[in-house]
DOMARKE-32404 format. One line per 5 residues: number of its first residue (from 1); their letters; for each residue x, y, z of N, C-alpha, C. Coordinates in steps of 0.05 Angstrom, whole numbers, padded with zeros to 5 digits. Layout:
# residues N
NUM = A = X/Y/Z/X/Y/Z/X/Y/Z; ... .
# end
This chain:
# residues 315
1 = MTATL = 00020/-00581/00311/00001/-00583/00324/-00019/-00555/00303; -00027/-00568/00287/-00047/-00544/00281/-00068/-00525/00294; -00066/-00499/00286/-00077/-00482/00303/-00112/-00479/00291; -00128/-00483/00311/-00148/-00480/00309/-00161/-00454/00292; -00175/-00452/00272/-00191/-00429/00259/-00216/-00421/00264 .
6 = LPYSS = -00220/-00400/00260/-00251/-00389/00268/-00253/-00366/00247; -00278/-00363/00239/-00288/-00354/00224/-00286/-00322/00231; -00277/-00304/00212/-00268/-00270/00225/-00296/-00263/00242; -00312/-00272/00231/-00344/-00263/00247/-00348/-00268/00267; -00336/-00293/00279/-00343/-00306/00308/-00333/-00296/00329 .
11 = LPAER = -00315/-00269/00326/-00298/-00259/00339/-00313/-00221/00349; -00314/-00222/00374/-00313/-00188/00366/-00292/-00172/00361; -00299/-00142/00347/-00280/-00133/00339/-00254/-00129/00363; -00266/-00131/00380/-00246/-00122/00413/-00220/-00137/00414; -00234/-00165/00397/-00217/-00187/00399/-00203/-00195/00374 .
16 = IGVHA = -00205/-00174/00351/-00188/-00184/00328/-00156/-00169/00330; -00134/-00181/00330/-00114/-00168/00318/-00106/-00160/00358; -00084/-00145/00361/-00069/-00137/00380/-00067/-00103/00379; -00086/-00090/00392/-00091/-00070/00390/-00074/-00044/00395; -00069/-00030/00384/-00052/-00004/00395/-00060/00008/00422 .
21 = PASLP = -00036/00027/00440/-00044/00036/00454/-00075/00059/00454; -00066/00075/00428/-00085/00096/00420/-00095/00077/00390; -00113/00061/00383/-00114/00054/00359/-00128/00082/00342; -00119/00076/00317/-00131/00094/00296/-00158/00084/00285; -00175/00107/00283/-00201/00098/00272/-00199/00082/00245 .
26 = AAIRL = -00228/00071/00245/-00238/00050/00227/-00232/00061/00203; -00241/00090/00203/-00247/00102/00179/-00222/00118/00158; -00199/00115/00166/-00177/00123/00157/-00175/00111/00131; -00161/00119/00110/-00151/00108/00086/-00129/00125/00079; -00113/00106/00064/-00089/00119/00050/-00091/00135/00015 .
31 = GTVHL = -00080/00152/00016/-00083/00171/00000/-00057/00171/-00021; -00042/00193/-00034/-00029/00190/-00052/00000/00179/-00048; 00007/00159/-00061/00035/00150/-00064/00058/00165/-00089; 00077/00175/-00074/00097/00189/-00084/00115/00174/-00094; 00130/00166/-00119/00146/00150/-00128/00166/00172/-00144 .
36 = TVARL = 00191/00166/-00140/00215/00183/-00161/00216/00158/-00180; 00217/00171/-00212/00224/00156/-00219/00239/00165/-00248; 00261/00146/-00266/00286/00153/-00277/00270/00172/-00298; 00251/00157/-00316/00242/00170/-00338/00210/00171/-00342; 00200/00201/-00338/00167/00195/-00339/00153/00187/-00354 .
41 = DRSLA = 00167/00189/-00376/00143/00186/-00410/00140/00151/-00407; 00168/00132/-00402/00167/00105/-00397/00153/00097/-00373; 00147/00118/-00350/00134/00097/-00332/00103/00106/-00336; 00096/00132/-00353/00073/00135/-00362/00058/00115/-00374; 00073/00106/-00395/00066/00086/-00417/00057/00056/-00394 .
46 = FYEQV = 00075/00051/-00380/00068/00031/-00363/00042/00029/-00343; 00043/00054/-00332/00023/00061/-00310/-00002/00062/-00328; -00005/00071/-00347/-00021/00076/-00361/-00035/00053/-00382; -00026/00045/-00402/-00024/00023/-00419/-00028/-00008/-00405; -00004/-00008/-00386/-00001/-00038/-00374/-00025/-00035/-00351 .
51 = LGFRL = -00022/-00017/-00337/-00032/-00020/-00302/-00065/-00014/-00301; -00072/00006/-00326/-00087/00026/-00330/-00105/00044/-00306; -00087/00066/-00312/-00086/00078/-00292/-00096/00104/-00306; -00108/00126/-00305/-00124/00143/-00316/-00096/00178/-00311; -00088/00182/-00329/-00065/00212/-00327/-00086/00230/-00323 .
56 = LSRTP = -00088/00247/-00294/-00104/00262/-00277/-00094/00298/-00288; -00069/00293/-00290/-00053/00312/-00296/-00021/00309/-00292; -00003/00322/-00309/00020/00326/-00314/00028/00356/-00305; 00058/00356/-00298/00072/00387/-00296/00095/00387/-00301; 00114/00403/-00323/00138/00391/-00329/00155/00410/-00305 .
61 = ATGGQ = 00185/00400/-00311/00208/00408/-00292/00205/00436/-00297; 00205/00452/-00271/00210/00479/-00267/00221/00490/-00248; 00236/00511/-00240/00246/00526/-00223/00257/00504/-00203; 00273/00485/-00212/00289/00469/-00195/00266/00442/-00185; 00241/00447/-00190/00219/00426/-00184/00216/00398/-00202 .
66 = LATAA = 00216/00375/-00198/00213/00358/-00220/00192/00358/-00232; 00193/00344/-00258/00168/00339/-00274/00154/00321/-00253; 00124/00318/-00257/00108/00302/-00248/00084/00293/-00260; 00079/00270/-00254/00051/00263/-00263/00026/00247/-00244; 00008/00258/-00249/-00014/00247/-00224/-00035/00226/-00235 .
71 = LGVAG = -00036/00207/-00229/-00043/00184/-00231/-00073/00180/-00216; -00092/00174/-00231/-00115/00163/-00217/-00139/00132/-00230; -00158/00133/-00225/-00182/00118/-00238/-00202/00131/-00241; -00212/00118/-00262/-00239/00130/-00272/-00264/00136/-00257; -00272/00154/-00259/-00296/00170/-00235/-00292/00177/-00215 .
76 = SDDVL = -00255/00186/-00201/-00247/00203/-00192/-00229/00217/-00187; -00235/00242/-00181/-00209/00253/-00183/-00180/00255/-00163; -00181/00236/-00143/-00161/00225/-00125/-00138/00217/-00135; -00116/00227/-00127/-00091/00221/-00143/-00081/00197/-00126; -00080/00174/-00136/-00069/00151/-00133/-00037/00148/-00125 .
81 = VLLHE = -00024/00157/-00145/-00003/00152/-00150/00016/00181/-00165; 00033/00190/-00155/00051/00217/-00163/00072/00206/-00172; 00081/00205/-00200/00103/00201/-00206/00124/00220/-00207; 00150/00229/-00197/00164/00250/-00199/00182/00233/-00212; 00195/00258/-00237/00214/00247/-00258/00242/00259/-00246 .
86 = QPGAR = 00256/00241/-00240/00287/00240/-00228/00306/00228/-00247; 00314/00243/-00274/00329/00226/-00291/00357/00223/-00281; 00354/00196/-00288/00384/00179/-00277/00387/00161/-00248; 00359/00167/-00240/00349/00150/-00211/00360/00122/-00217; 00374/00109/-00202/00376/00078/-00195/00350/00068/-00195 .
91 = PVPPR = 00354/00038/-00210/00321/00021/-00209/00337/00002/-00174; 00307/-00001/-00172/00307/-00022/-00146/00323/-00043/-00152; 00337/-00060/-00139/00351/-00076/-00138/00325/-00108/-00135; 00342/-00120/-00140/00320/-00150/-00133/00316/-00145/-00103; 00340/-00146/-00088/00333/-00152/-00059/00323/-00132/-00043 .
96 = GRLGL = 00313/-00106/-00063/00304/-00075/-00045/00328/-00060/-00035; 00319/-00037/-00028/00329/-00020/-00013/00313/-00016/00014; 00321/-00005/00038/00295/00003/00058/00281/00021/00055; 00257/00012/00048/00239/00033/00035/00203/00022/00030; 00208/00021/00002/00177/00014/-00009/00188/-00018/-00017 .
101 = YHLAV = 00170/-00038/-00013/00178/-00058/-00022/00152/-00060/-00037; 00124/-00058/-00035/00119/-00058/-00061/00086/-00034/-00047; 00067/-00028/-00066/00046/-00014/-00071/00020/-00038/-00073; -00004/-00029/-00068/-00023/-00053/-00063/-00051/-00028/-00086; -00052/-00036/-00105/-00074/-00029/-00112/-00105/-00047/-00108 .
106 = LLPTR = -00127/-00032/-00096/-00147/-00055/-00088/-00172/-00048/-00109; -00172/-00081/-00122/-00204/-00071/-00135/-00228/-00081/-00130; -00250/-00075/-00139/-00272/-00080/-00132/-00284/-00104/-00128; -00274/-00118/-00147/-00286/-00145/-00149/-00272/-00170/-00166; -00270/-00191/-00159/-00262/-00214/-00166/-00259/-00215/-00206 .
111 = ADLGR = -00276/-00207/-00217/-00286/-00199/-00245/-00261/-00182/-00251; -00263/-00158/-00237/-00243/-00140/-00241/-00210/-00150/-00246; -00206/-00164/-00225/-00177/-00179/-00228/-00181/-00195/-00240; -00194/-00210/-00253/-00198/-00232/-00275/-00192/-00219/-00311; -00202/-00194/-00308/-00199/-00173/-00327/-00170/-00165/-00333 .
116 = FMRHV = -00163/-00159/-00308/-00131/-00141/-00305/-00112/-00164/-00312; -00110/-00193/-00299/-00100/-00208/-00306/-00096/-00212/-00341; -00119/-00217/-00348/-00116/-00227/-00374/-00110/-00208/-00399; -00123/-00178/-00389/-00102/-00161/-00399/-00071/-00162/-00406; -00061/-00162/-00379/-00028/-00166/-00375/-00019/-00193/-00391 .
121 = RGLGL = -00033/-00214/-00387/-00024/-00230/-00399/-00026/-00229/-00431; -00047/-00218/-00439/-00047/-00214/-00475/-00030/-00195/-00479; -00019/-00178/-00469/00011/-00160/-00466/00037/-00177/-00476; 00035/-00200/-00460/00058/-00217/-00465/00080/-00221/-00434; 00063/-00204/-00414/00083/-00196/-00395/00083/-00215/-00367 .
126 = HIGSS = 00103/-00219/-00352/00103/-00238/-00332/00083/-00229/-00313; 00071/-00235/-00296/00047/-00231/-00278/00054/-00256/-00256; 00056/-00247/-00228/00053/-00267/-00209/00027/-00262/-00199; 00023/-00284/-00181/00003/-00288/-00169/00001/-00303/-00144; -00018/-00298/-00126/-00022/-00317/-00106/-00050/-00314/-00085 .
131 = DHNYS = -00056/-00330/-00077/-00085/-00331/-00060/-00072/-00326/-00023; -00077/-00308/-00017/-00071/-00299/00017/-00094/-00301/00030; -00114/-00323/00026/-00140/-00323/00037/-00156/-00310/00046; -00142/-00290/00047/-00168/-00265/00049/-00168/-00245/00032; -00145/-00252/00007/-00150/-00234/-00012/-00130/-00254/-00042 .
136 = EASYI = -00146/-00250/-00063/-00132/-00253/-00084/-00115/-00236/-00099; -00082/-00245/-00103/-00071/-00221/-00107/-00052/-00227/-00143; -00047/-00201/-00153/-00023/-00209/-00174/00001/-00196/-00175; 00023/-00198/-00188/00038/-00176/-00178/00063/-00176/-00211; 00066/-00150/-00208/00078/-00144/-00241/00096/-00123/-00223 .
141 = TDPDG = 00124/-00119/-00234/00145/-00100/-00234/00140/-00081/-00258; 00153/-00050/-00244/00149/-00030/-00263/00174/-00022/-00280; 00180/-00006/-00291/00203/-00004/-00311/00227/00015/-00283; 00220/00023/-00264/00237/00024/-00243/00249/00008/-00222; 00228/-00022/-00233/00232/-00037/-00206/00212/-00043/-00186 .
146 = FTIEV = 00200/-00022/-00181/00178/-00024/-00157/00159/-00050/-00161; 00152/-00063/-00143/00134/-00081/-00146/00103/-00068/-00151; 00085/-00076/-00159/00058/-00066/-00155/00043/-00090/-00162; 00022/-00090/-00133/00004/-00119/-00132/-00015/-00102/-00137; -00030/-00114/-00144/-00056/-00111/-00160/-00079/-00134/-00153 .
151 = YRDRP = -00101/-00130/-00131/-00112/-00155/-00116/-00147/-00142/-00115; -00152/-00168/-00107/-00184/-00164/-00095/-00187/-00182/-00070; -00201/-00163/-00048/-00203/-00177/-00019/-00228/-00193/-00023; -00235/-00219/-00004/-00251/-00229/-00002/-00275/-00216/00014; -00298/-00226/00019/-00311/-00216/00036/-00304/-00219/00070 .
156 = RTEWQ = -00300/-00211/00085/-00303/-00208/00108/-00309/-00232/00127; -00322/-00245/00113/-00345/-00268/00123/-00325/-00292/00119; -00309/-00286/00097/-00298/-00314/00088/-00269/-00311/00099; -00261/-00288/00111/-00231/-00294/00116/-00233/-00313/00145; -00205/-00321/00161/-00205/-00338/00179/-00187/-00326/00202 .
161 = VSEQG = -00192/-00323/00226/-00177/-00316/00249/-00163/-00346/00266; -00152/-00337/00282/-00136/-00357/00309/-00159/-00351/00328; -00154/-00365/00349/-00162/-00365/00374/-00162/-00340/00386; -00130/-00331/00386/-00119/-00306/00393/-00126/-00280/00381; -00138/-00281/00353/-00154/-00263/00344/-00129/-00248/00322 .
166 = EIQPA = -00111/-00272/00312/-00092/-00267/00289/-00107/-00277/00267; -00108/-00249/00245/-00116/-00255/00214/-00104/-00265/00195; -00109/-00296/00194/-00093/-00322/00181/-00084/-00309/00149; -00064/-00308/00146/-00055/-00299/00115/-00048/-00324/00104; -00053/-00327/00078/-00031/-00357/00067/-00016/-00346/00039 .
171 = LEPLD = -00001/-00367/00034/00016/-00362/00006/00006/-00388/-00014; -00017/-00392/-00023/-00019/-00418/-00033/-00026/-00407/-00067; -00020/-00426/-00083/-00029/-00408/-00107/-00060/-00399/-00121; -00049/-00380/-00138/-00085/-00371/-00139/-00100/-00388/-00156; -00127/-00390/-00152/-00138/-00408/-00174/-00151/-00391/-00194 .
176 = LPGVL = -00120/-00386/-00214/-00125/-00377/-00242/-00143/-00379/-00256; -00153/-00400/-00268/-00179/-00409/-00290/-00195/-00392/-00268; -00203/-00399/-00248/-00231/-00385/-00227/-00226/-00358/-00237; -00207/-00345/-00228/-00199/-00314/-00228/-00210/-00305/-00254; -00194/-00319/-00283/-00203/-00313/-00310/-00233/-00314/-00314 .
181 = AAAGD = -00247/-00340/-00311/-00269/-00344/-00313/-00290/-00321/-00308; -00282/-00315/-00277/-00297/-00288/-00267/-00306/-00262/-00286; -00283/-00256/-00304/-00277/-00237/-00321/-00300/-00237/-00335; -00314/-00260/-00347/-00332/-00257/-00362/-00322/-00251/-00397; -00339/-00241/-00405/-00333/-00226/-00438/-00325/-00195/-00437 .
186 = TPWQG = -00327/-00190/-00414/-00328/-00155/-00413/-00296/-00149/-00420; -00294/-00138/-00446/-00266/-00122/-00437/-00249/-00111/-00408; -00225/-00103/-00418/-00207/-00094/-00398/-00212/-00055/-00403; -00217/-00043/-00390/-00231/-00013/-00396/-00208/00003/-00378; -00184/-00003/-00369/-00169/00006/-00345/-00187/00002/-00311 .
191 = LPVGT = -00162/00010/-00299/-00173/00005/-00265/-00205/00026/-00267; -00211/-00003/-00254/-00245/00013/-00254/-00258/00026/-00227; -00274/00042/-00236/-00291/00061/-00209/-00288/00037/-00186; -00288/00059/-00168/-00282/00041/-00133/-00255/00032/-00135; -00234/00034/-00148/-00209/00026/-00148/-00194/00036/-00129 .
196 = IMGHL = -00176/00035/-00100/-00165/00052/-00085/-00143/00037/-00079; -00124/00051/-00068/-00102/00047/-00061/-00106/00030/-00021; -00092/-00002/-00036/-00111/-00019/-00012/-00094/-00021/00011; -00064/-00026/00001/-00042/-00022/00023/-00016/-00018/00013; 00004/-00021/00031/00027/-00012/00021/00053/-00038/00045 .
201 = HFYTG = 00073/-00041/00033/00085/-00055/00047/00125/-00042/00045; 00129/-00048/00072/00153/-00034/00073/00178/-00052/00083; 00201/-00047/00071/00227/-00062/00081/00235/-00047/00107; 00237/-00052/00124/00249/-00045/00151/00266/-00057/00158; 00290/-00038/00172/00311/-00050/00180/00311/-00073/00218 .
206 = DLRLA = 00278/-00067/00230/00278/-00080/00253/00245/-00074/00256; 00243/-00099/00268/00202/-00094/00268/00205/-00087/00302; 00217/-00091/00313/00214/-00075/00341/00214/-00045/00331; 00232/-00028/00322/00236/-00003/00315/00201/00004/00298; 00203/-00012/00282/00179/-00005/00254/00149/-00013/00275 .
211 = LAFYH = 00151/-00027/00305/00130/-00030/00311/00126/-00006/00338; 00143/00003/00339/00140/00024/00356/00134/00056/00339; 00136/00055/00316/00139/00079/00302/00101/00072/00296; 00092/00061/00273/00071/00053/00263/00046/00038/00285; 00054/00021/00310/00041/00012/00326/00034/00026/00348 .
216 = QALGF = 00052/00029/00366/00052/00046/00391/00047/00079/00389; 00059/00091/00362/00062/00117/00360/00034/00127/00340; 00046/00113/00319/00022/00126/00300/-00018/00114/00303; -00007/00086/00309/-00032/00076/00324/-00045/00053/00306; -00031/00044/00292/-00048/00019/00279/-00041/-00009/00291 .
221 = DIETW = -00064/-00021/00294/-00065/-00055/00306/-00045/-00072/00288; -00037/-00087/00308/-00022/-00112/00290/-00043/-00130/00288; -00051/-00132/00258/-00067/-00153/00250/-00058/-00184/00252; -00025/-00188/00237/-00013/-00215/00237/00010/-00219/00246; 00014/-00224/00259/00043/-00237/00277/00056/-00257/00277 .
226 = SLQGA = 00046/-00274/00254/00060/-00313/00262/00077/-00308/00234; 00081/-00287/00217/00104/-00296/00194/00128/-00295/00197; 00143/-00298/00181/00174/-00299/00185/00188/-00273/00176; 00194/-00263/00200/00206/-00233/00189/00181/-00212/00180; 00161/-00214/00187/00142/-00194/00179/00121/-00189/00202 .
231 = LFVGA = 00105/-00171/00198/00081/-00157/00205/00059/-00143/00198; 00042/-00154/00195/00017/-00137/00176/00004/-00117/00203; -00003/-00091/00199/-00010/-00074/00218/-00044/-00065/00199; -00059/-00053/00219/-00082/-00044/00198/-00097/-00035/00222; -00125/-00017/00208/-00141/-00007/00226/-00169/-00016/00220 .
236 = GGYHH = -00191/-00013/00238/-00210/-00026/00237/-00214/-00054/00234; -00196/-00071/00235/-00205/-00103/00231/-00187/-00108/00204; -00187/-00088/00193/-00171/-00092/00167/-00143/-00105/00167; -00149/-00127/00146/-00119/-00149/00143/-00099/-00137/00143; -00094/-00114/00130/-00073/-00100/00136/-00065/-00072/00112 .
241 = HLGLN = -00064/-00050/00125/-00062/-00032/00109/-00032/-00024/00105; -00017/-00037/00123/00002/-00031/00118/00024/-00060/00125; 00044/-00070/00112/00066/-00097/00111/00095/-00085/00126; 00099/-00093/00145/00133/-00087/00145/00142/-00116/00153; 00161/-00111/00140/00184/-00134/00144/00213/-00131/00146 .
246 = VWAAG = 00230/-00148/00149/00262/-00141/00152/00269/-00165/00128; 00259/-00168/00115/00268/-00192/00086/00294/-00169/00073; 00301/-00148/00075/00322/-00133/00059/00344/-00123/00082; 00336/-00131/00107/00351/-00121/00128/00378/-00127/00126; 00389/-00102/00127/00424/-00101/00122/00430/-00086/00095 .
251 = SPVAT = 00399/-00081/00080/00409/-00069/00054/00406/-00043/00060; 00420/-00022/00038/00424/00007/00047/00384/00022/00051; 00386/00045/00058/00364/00054/00052/00362/00071/00030; 00342/00065/00018/00334/00087/-00014/00338/00121/-00009; 00369/00126/-00023/00369/00163/-00025/00366/00171/-00046 .
256 = TVDAR = 00372/00201/-00041/00366/00217/-00061/00372/00200/-00096; 00394/00189/-00101/00402/00180/-00125/00387/00158/-00132; 00369/00144/-00122/00352/00113/-00119/00321/00126/-00125; 00312/00111/-00146/00279/00106/-00155/00265/00102/-00124; 00254/00112/-00111/00245/00114/-00090/00220/00123/-00072 .
261 = LLRWE = 00204/00112/-00056/00184/00124/-00039/00195/00153/-00032; 00182/00179/-00042/00186/00200/-00031/00160/00206/00001; 00142/00197/-00011/00128/00203/00019/00094/00175/00010; 00081/00173/00032/00058/00162/00027/00033/00187/00053; 00008/00184/00036/-00004/00201/00060/-00029/00185/00070 .
266 = LWLPT = -00033/00187/00100/-00060/00183/00107/-00074/00193/00116; -00092/00194/00107/-00120/00210/00120/-00146/00200/00147; -00137/00216/00160/-00159/00217/00179/-00185/00231/00187; -00205/00218/00196/-00233/00229/00191/-00242/00261/00196; -00225/00267/00220/-00227/00290/00234/-00196/00301/00244 .
271 = AAERD = -00193/00332/00245/-00174/00346/00256/-00159/00334/00276; -00179/00331/00301/-00175/00321/00324/-00168/00292/00325; -00174/00275/00303/-00158/00249/00311/-00130/00247/00289; -00126/00268/00273/-00098/00277/00260/-00078/00284/00280; -00088/00304/00294/-00081/00317/00319/-00068/00304/00343 .
276 = AALTR = -00083/00283/00347/-00075/00262/00369/-00052/00247/00363; -00058/00236/00330/-00036/00219/00320/-00008/00233/00327; -00004/00259/00310/00015/00276/00309/00028/00281/00349; 00005/00283/00367/00015/00288/00383/00032/00251/00400; 00021/00245/00389/00036/00212/00407/00064/00204/00384 .
281 = LQAAG = 00057/00219/00363/00095/00214/00348/00108/00238/00361; 00096/00257/00364/00116/00282/00371/00136/00270/00393; 00108/00264/00415/00120/00255/00443/00137/00223/00446; 00136/00212/00421/00159/00190/00416/00186/00200/00397; 00184/00231/00396/00218/00240/00390/00214/00233/00359 .
286 = YPVEQ = 00196/00231/00351/00202/00232/00307/00201/00252/00298; 00222/00260/00270/00224/00280/00266/00196/00292/00249; 00189/00311/00252/00164/00334/00243/00159/00351/00226; 00158/00351/00205/00155/00377/00187/00132/00383/00176; 00126/00411/00186/00097/00418/00179/00098/00434/00145 .
291 = TPDGP = 00089/00421/00136/00075/00430/00107/00062/00440/00098; 00050/00455/00076/00017/00468/00071/-00008/00441/00071; 00002/00418/00064/-00018/00399/00067/-00020/00384/00093; -00006/00392/00110/-00004/00379/00139/00028/00367/00144; 00026/00356/00176/00050/00351/00192/00063/00324/00168 .
296 = LVTDP = 00086/00323/00160/00101/00304/00153/00121/00291/00172; 00112/00266/00177/00139/00250/00197/00151/00237/00186; 00168/00223/00196/00196/00210/00178/00198/00187/00208; 00201/00167/00201/00206/00129/00209/00239/00129/00206; 00247/00111/00223/00270/00107/00231/00288/00096/00201 .
301 = WGIRV = 00272/00092/00181/00281/00085/00151/00280/00113/00135; 00267/00133/00133/00270/00155/00122/00239/00150/00109; 00226/00131/00107/00196/00130/00102/00179/00154/00116; 00168/00177/00100/00153/00195/00108/00118/00190/00103; 00103/00196/00124/00076/00197/00122/00073/00219/00129 .
306 = LLRTE = 00049/00241/00114/00042/00261/00105/00008/00251/00122; 00003/00265/00144/-00019/00260/00160/-00034/00288/00151; -00058/00277/00142/-00079/00288/00124/-00107/00291/00139; -00126/00299/00137/-00153/00297/00150/-00175/00301/00124; -00194/00291/00123/-00221/00297/00112/-00229/00322/00118 .
311 = AQPAA = -00225/00335/00140/-00239/00364/00144/-00222/00383/00125; -00203/00387/00109/-00186/00401/00106/-00198/00395/00061; -00188/00407/00053/-00187/00409/00027/-00161/00394/00017; -00163/00377/-00012/-00135/00366/-00019/-00125/00389/-00039; -00099/00390/-00035/-00082/00410/-00048/-00090/00406/-00077 .
# end
C-alpha cells in the first residue's frame, strides 16, 4: 500500500517531524567542520581546484600543533572547513569507520550545481549523483577518502510529507541534462557567495543511542524515520541538518591515527539557547570540555560538537 503524500506546506509546523522534548531553534546553523588529513598540500589542491573552496588562512606546524588550512567561499570570512595535517593518517576505508560518513555543502541554486558538476566532469573525475526529492545532489571523494556532497535544495513548497509529518526522501537518478542545462554559459568560478555547510551525516553504532544524544538531549527533531538503518534530524522543519545511520555498525571508531572528523560546530542564536542545550546534555551524562570557544560535547562514538552562540565573536 502506497503512503499518501502531501505538500510540505499543507501541514502546520507543529506536525512536521517528531519534535524533541526541547527542540532547537529554527535559526541554528552548522559552523566549521574540522578534519584531519594526511597531506595538507594534496588536500588543498583538491579542496581549492576541484571543490572550489577559497583558502582563507594557513598556519604551519609549531609547538606540537598541527599545520592547518582554513577554507571558505567568496564573499565571506566564515570558515566552513578547517583541515589539520596529520602526516601518515590512514585514509577512510570504503565501508567507513564510526564517525563522519559525509559532509554536505549547500549551493544557492540549481544553476550553481550545474556549473559545479560540469566543472568536475571537465576535470575527468568521477562524480556520483542522486535526486533526493527535496534536493538534487552530487558526491565526490577527497584524497583521504572523505565523501563530500555538493547539493542544492528545492523550495520547501516542492517538498513532500506523509500524513504523519515525515519529510519524504528519495534515491532517484538525477536529471543530469536538466541540471547541466540550468548552468547556462556562465563558467564555474569556485563555490559561490551564499554557499554554506548544509548538513553532516554520521556513521553511528546504535540508532537508539544516537537519538538519545542528538534528539532527546541536544534537541534536533526527527524529520525522516522510515529509511533502512538511518534517521534524519533537523531544526526548524529542515529535511536534515544531521544524518545518523548504522550502515557501518561493527566497524571501529575513527582514532588518532586515522583521517577523521575532529569536531563540528553548532551555532545557536543566543547564549541562553546554547546554555539550555548544554544543560540537557550534561544532565544526560555526556562528557563536556570547556574551551575558549565554548563547550565541547562528545557523543557515544567520539564525535565532538562545539556549541557556539551568535552572541560571541568567532575566534
